[in-house]
C-alpha positions, 0 to 999 in steps of 0.5 A: 113434618106438617104443622097446622098454622091458623095465622101468620102475620107481622105486627108489633109485640103486644106484651113482654120485654119486646113490647112495641117491637115488630115481630112475625107471629106464627099461630098453631092450631089446638091447645090442651087447656080451656081457659075461662078467659081465652082470647084465641079459643077459635084457634082451638076448635076442631074445625078451625081452618088451617094451612099445612106448613113444613118447618122449611115453609115456616122458616122461608116465610119468616125470612121473607118478612125480613123481621128478626123477632119471631113469636110462636103461639097458639093454641099451644106451640109445645104440643105440636108434633115436630116442634123440636125439629122446627126449633132446631131449624130456626135456632140455626139462624143467629139473626132470629130471636125466637120466642115461644108463648106457652101455657105452663102445662108442658114440661120444658126440660126436653127443650134444654138440649137445643143448641140455641134455645128459644125464649119462653114466655110462660103464662101461668094459669091462676085460679080464675082461669079454671086451669091452675091444676094443670100447671107444671110447677117444675117449669119454674126451675127451667126458666132463666133471665132470658125467659118470662112468666106472665100472670094473667090476673082477673081478681084479687085472688089471682093477684094473691096467688101470683104473689105467693108463687113469686115469693115461694119460688124466688121468681124475681131472682130467676126470670122476668115477671109480668102481671097482666089483667084479664081484659075487662075483668079488673081495673089496672089501678087495682093491680098497681095498688096491690103491687104497692101494698105488697112492695112487689119489686122486680114485677112489671104491670103489663098492658096488652098493647095490641088490644089498645091499638086495635079492636080487642077481638081483631085477628091477625094483629 
C-alpha cells in the first residue's frame, strides 16, 4: 500500500499534552472537509506534490530519526487507504507513541481492535469552521483519557457551543480537553474570561506553539 506523504519532518509538538516535546510528523495529502480557517489547505489540493511511501518506508523513516513521539496528520489521516495496516505496523513497536490528528468526521470504532491503538487528537469543528454538520457525535463515546478533543474557537458562538458539548456529553470525565483560538480571530484573554465566567474546570487553553516560534505560515515545523 502506498501513501501520499506531502511532508515528513522532526519538530516540537505545538499542541496537546506533549506540547514542547520532539515529534516526527507525517503529513498525508487530501482531506474530506474544507474548514474556513484551515492552515494546511495546500495539502488538500489535487495537484499537491507528494512522495509515495509504503507503510514500511514510513516506519523506517520514523526509526531513522530516533524520535519516539509520532504524529500522523494531514489532510485527514483516517481517510487514507491502508491506514489501519500502517497503524498495525507502528503499534507493534512499543517504543513509539503514536498520535493521530483527526477532524472529527471519521467514526473511530473501526480502530478500536488494534492491539496497541494510537492516541487520537480529535479536532471538533465548531460553527465558524462551516463544517460542524460533518461531525460524527458518536465519536465522543470512543475517546478515553489517552485521547484529546481540541475545540478550535474563533468567536463567542464557538466558545458557547464548545461548552454546550462539554456539558452535554460529560467530556471532562471522558478525555482531555483543549480550547485553541483560530489564529488571529479571537484574543486569548477573551477565551480565559469565558472559561472563568463558566467555571470550566478540567479544560485547557492552548496556544499553537509552532506559530509562536516560527512564522505562522512556515511549513515543515
